[in-house]
C-alpha positions in Angstrom: 114.9 92.8 164.3 118.6 93.2 164.7 119.1 96.7 166.2 122.7 97.3 165.1 122.5 100.7 163.3 121.9 103.6 165.7 121.0 107.1 164.8 121.7 109.8 167.4 120.4 113.3 166.8 122.0 116.5 168.3 119.5 118.4 170.4 119.5 122.2 171.0 118.0 123.4 174.3 117.7 127.1 173.3 113.9 127.2 173.3 113.2 128.9 176.6 114.1 132.3 177.9 117.2 132.8 180.0 118.6 136.0 181.7 121.7 136.1 179.5 119.7 136.1 176.3 117.3 138.6 177.7 120.2 140.9 178.4 121.9 140.5 175.0 118.9 140.3 172.6 115.8 141.5 174.5 113.3 140.1 176.9 111.9 136.7 175.9 114.5 135.8 173.3 114.7 132.1 172.3 115.7 130.4 169.1 112.3 131.1 167.7 113.0 134.8 167.8 115.5 134.4 164.9 113.4 131.8 163.1 110.3 134.1 162.9 112.2 137.1 161.6 113.9 135.3 158.7 113.3 136.6 155.2 114.3 135.2 151.7 117.7 136.6 150.6 117.7 135.3 147.0 115.3 133.9 144.4 113.8 130.5 145.6 115.3 130.9 149.1 113.3 128.7 151.5 112.7 131.2 154.3 111.0 131.7 156.6 110.4 128.2 158.0 107.3 127.2 159.9 107.1 124.3 162.4 104.0 122.1 162.0 103.3 119.3 164.5 105.1 120.8 167.6 104.5 124.5 166.9 106.7 127.2 168.4 107.3 125.2 171.6 108.8 126.1 175.0 111.1 123.4 176.4 110.1 124.3 180.0 106.9 122.4 179.2 107.4 118.6 180.0 104.7 117.6 177.5 106.8 119.1 174.6 109.8 117.0 175.6 107.5 113.9 175.7 106.1 114.7 172.2 109.6 115.2 170.8 110.8 111.8 172.2 107.6 110.0 170.9 108.1 111.5 167.4 111.8 110.6 167.4 111.2 107.0 168.6 108.4 106.5 166.0 110.8 107.3 163.2 113.9 105.4 164.2 115.9 107.9 166.1 117.7 106.0 168.9 118.5 108.9 171.2 119.2 112.6 171.6 122.6 114.0 172.1 122.0 117.2 174.2 124.2 120.2 173.8 125.5 121.1 177.3 127.2 124.4 178.1 129.7 124.5 180.9 132.0 127.6 180.6 134.1 126.9 183.6 133.8 127.9 187.3 130.3 126.2 187.3 128.9 128.8 184.8 126.2 127.2 182.7 123.4 128.3 180.4 120.3 126.5 179.0 120.7 123.6 181.4 117.1 123.5 182.4 115.6 121.1 179.8 118.2 118.4 180.3 118.2 118.8 184.1 114.4 118.3 184.1 114.7 115.2 181.8 117.1 113.8 184.5 115.1 115.0 187.6 111.7 114.0 186.3 112.9 110.7 184.7 110.9 111.6 181.6 110.7 111.1 178.7 111.6 107.4 178.6 114.0 107.9 175.7 117.8 107.4 175.5 120.1 110.4 175.7 123.8 111.3 175.9 125.6 114.6 176.3 127.8 116.8 174.1 129.9 119.3 176.0 129.8 122.3 173.6 133.0 123.8 174.9 133.1 127.0 172.8 133.1 130.7 173.5 129.7 132.3 172.6 130.0 135.1 170.1 127.5 137.6 168.8 128.0 136.5 165.2 125.9 133.4 165.9 122.9 135.6 166.5 123.5 138.3 163.9 126.0 140.3 165.8 129.8 140.6 165.4 132.5 138.0 165.4 134.4 140.3 167.8 131.5 140.4 170.3 132.2 137.9 173.1 129.1 137.0 175.0 130.5 134.2 177.3 134.1 133.2 177.3 134.9 129.4 177.5 137.4 129.0 180.3 139.4 126.0 181.6 140.3 126.8 185.2 142.0 123.5 185.9 141.6 120.2 187.8 139.0 121.3 190.4 136.8 122.6 187.7 137.0 119.3 185.8 136.1 117.5 189.1 133.1 119.9 189.6 132.1 119.4 186.0 132.1 115.6 186.3 130.2 115.7 189.5 127.5 117.8 187.9 127.2 115.2 185.1 127.4 112.2 187.3 123.7 111.9 187.8 123.2 111.9 184.0 125.8 109.2 183.6 124.1 107.0 186.2 120.7 107.4 184.6 119.5 104.1 183.1 118.5 105.9 179.9 122.1 107.2 179.3 123.5 105.9 176.0 126.4 103.5 176.3 128.9 101.8 174.0 130.2 98.5 175.3 128.8 99.5 178.7 130.6 102.8 178.7 128.8 106.2 178.8 129.2 108.1 175.6 130.4 111.6 176.2 131.0 113.9 173.3 133.6 116.7 173.6 132.8 119.2 170.9 136.2 121.0 170.5 138.9 118.9 172.3 141.8 120.7 170.7 140.7 123.9 172.4 141.3 122.4 175.8 144.8 123.6 176.8 145.4 120.8 179.3 143.5 118.1 177.4 145.5 115.3 179.0 144.6 116.6 182.4 140.9 116.8 181.5 140.9 113.2 180.2 142.8 111.9 183.2 140.5 113.7 185.7 137.3 112.7 184.1 138.3 109.1 183.8 139.5 109.0 187.4 136.3 110.6 188.7 134.3 108.1 186.6 136.2 105.2 188.0 135.6 106.4 191.6 131.9 106.5 190.8 131.8 103.1 189.2 131.3 104.5 185.7 133.3 103.9 182.5 133.4 106.7 179.9 133.4 106.4 176.1 134.9 109.7 175.1 134.1 110.9 171.6 135.7 114.0 169.9 134.2 116.2 167.3 135.6 119.2 165.3 139.0 117.4 165.4 141.6 118.0 162.7 142.0 115.5 159.9 143.6 112.3 160.9 143.3 113.1 164.6 143.7 109.7 166.2 141.5 109.7 169.3 143.6 107.0 171.0 146.6 109.2 171.1 144.6 111.7 173.2 142.8 109.4 175.5 139.6 109.3 173.5 137.7 106.3 172.1 136.3 107.7 168.9 135.9 110.6 166.5 132.8 112.2 165.0 133.2 113.4 161.4 133.7 117.2 160.9 133.6 117.4 157.1 130.6 119.8 157.4 132.5 122.2 159.6 135.4 122.3 157.0 132.9 123.0 154.2 131.2 125.7 156.3 134.3 127.6 157.3 137.0 126.6 154.9 136.2 124.8 151.6 132.7 126.1 151.0 133.8 128.9 148.6 135.2 126.2 146.3 131.8 124.7 145.7 129.5 127.8 146.0 126.9 128.5 143.4 127.9 131.4 141.2 126.0 133.6 138.9 127.1 133.8 135.2 128.8 137.1 135.9 130.6 135.8 139.0 131.9 132.8 137.0 133.4 135.1 134.3 134.9 137.4 137.0 136.5 134.4 138.6 137.9 133.1 135.3 139.2 136.6 134.5 140.9 136.9 137.9 142.7 133.6 137.4 144.3 134.9 134.2 146.3 137.2 136.5 146.4 135.4 139.8 148.1 132.1 139.8 146.6 130.8 143.0 143.5 132.5 144.3 143.2 132.7 148.1 139.9 131.8 149.6 138.1 134.6 151.5 137.4 132.9 154.8 136.2 136.1 156.5 132.5 135.7 156.7 132.2 139.1 158.4 132.9 140.7 155.0 130.2 138.8 153.1 127.6 140.9 151.4 125.5 137.8 150.5 125.2 134.3 151.9 127.6 131.6 150.8 125.3 129.3 148.8 126.3 125.7 148.0 123.9 123.3 146.3 123.0 120.5 148.8 123.4 117.9 146.0 127.0 119.2 145.6 127.7 119.5 149.4 126.9 115.9 150.3 129.7 114.7 148.0 132.1 116.2 150.6 130.4 115.5 153.9 131.7 111.9 154.4 135.2 110.7 154.4 136.7 109.0 151.3 138.7 106.5 153.3 138.4 104.2 156.3 140.4 105.0 159.4 142.2 102.5 161.7 140.4 104.0 164.7 136.6 104.4 165.4 135.1 107.0 163.3 131.4 108.0 163.4 130.0 110.0 160.4 127.9 113.1 161.1 125.2 113.7 158.5 123.5 117.0 157.7 119.9 116.8 156.4 119.7 120.5 155.6 121.5 123.8 156.5 120.6 127.5 156.3 121.7 129.7 159.2 120.6 133.0 157.5 117.9 133.3 160.2 120.7 133.9 162.6 123.4 135.4 160.5 121.7 137.0 157.5 124.2 137.7 154.7 127.0 136.2 156.7 125.3 132.8 156.7 125.8 129.6 154.7 123.0 127.9 152.8 123.0 124.3 151.5 120.3 125.0 149.0 118.0 122.5 147.5 117.9 119.8 150.1 115.1 117.2 149.4 114.0 114.0 151.2 115.4 112.1 148.2 118.9 113.7 148.5 118.8 113.3 152.3 118.1 109.6 151.8 121.1 109.2 149.5 123.3 111.0 152.1 122.0 109.0 155.1 122.4 105.7 153.2 126.0 106.4 152.4 126.8 107.3 156.0 125.0 104.2 157.2 126.9 102.0 154.8 130.1 103.5 156.1 129.4 102.2 159.7 127.7 98.9 158.7 130.9 96.9 159.0 131.8 98.4 162.4 131.5 96.2 165.5 127.8 96.0 166.5 128.1 98.6 169.4 129.8 101.1 167.2 127.4 101.2 164.2 126.4 104.8 165.0 125.6 107.7 162.8 125.2 111.2 164.3 122.6 113.4 162.8 122.9 117.2 162.8 120.3 118.0 164.1 117.0 117.3 165.7 115.9 120.9 166.2 118.4 123.6 165.1 115.6 125.6 163.5 117.5 128.9 163.1 120.2 127.0 161.2 117.6 125.3 158.9 118.9 122.1 160.4 116.1 120.0 161.9 114.2 116.8 161.5 111.1 118.0 163.3 108.2 118.4 160.9 107.8 121.7 159.1 105.0 123.2 157.0 106.7 122.3 153.6 107.9 118.8 154.1 105.9 117.5 157.0 107.3 114.1 158.2 109.1 113.2 155.0 112.7 113.7 156.4 111.7 111.6 159.4 110.3 109.0 157.1 113.7 108.7 155.4 115.3 108.0 158.7 112.9 105.1 159.4 113.2 103.7 155.9 117.0 103.7 156.0 117.0 102.3 159.6 114.7 99.4 158.8 116.5 98.6 155.5 119.9 98.3 157.2 118.6 96.5 160.2 117.2 93.7 158.0 113.5 94.4 158.1 111.4 95.8 155.3 108.7 98.4 156.0 105.2 97.1 155.6 
């Protein structure tokens, strides 16, 4: 079978206690703490959510990581893209799962890394947007050298995902790096000295952000982020009363401004999944390498309550439509660049996971396998 299409799933490591979370949210806090306290906030709201096959796992347990990899491999996932938190001055959190994957050489499953270079704020866990938990800092060239040296063992690992022989490294928010040119120069120089080539991929980049102009090789689509933070109110589901209120307001306000302050929300922003997927992929092709990022479901009210966003009504059938469209988008890319990023493997408190749950079982994973085998030229028996 021609293995051209590749599906890479983002992987959250926040399923084991750390001192920082103990301090902020109470002893023993993990992602499951938010998942288990979720409640329905509107009629038909799919909360709480219950894991099935893997249970409420702890990522300090090697067998859990083996089970995740086996499940992903069975259903056509080509690798995990681990979120990695380096805040500057060698400050990290949640590094243990990936470190053990590298140190123990298990599971035998491909992986790459996404540097999630973002300040942690309380709003992600039901607190305030103004509450800064850990500030993302950029101390300069020595810190970039230290950061690369920490990652070097991962880059040298035979399981590390490569594009054209180059290690795929995803920078989550490149435009927040104040000395981006220095970062790119330093990382590439360090890589060359270690006999490594890097394939730098940007996400959360502005529209028409040409990666080549910034020393990067490719971009990952950020349409979902735009919908979540900016355009979502345009497509939200409204009650009949809310529809009439909006129409009445437009009689007097020529151009209504969107309320982008989610701190002021008194109920979640609800967008039908069937409507959302119309806007999660680009309408055009770019003259640089662009990887779409698909979203199989989303509901972060377990974390954020009424400040959250819900893509309501996701089904395996709609997910299959979305994934097929994204796969079609990359099917004419060069073989090594026929990549679709999936958000995510295990973001349970954001309702954004492929791991089996009590409602759908393996059906979302079955979609991945079905689409993968279809595009790679082999029918499912």
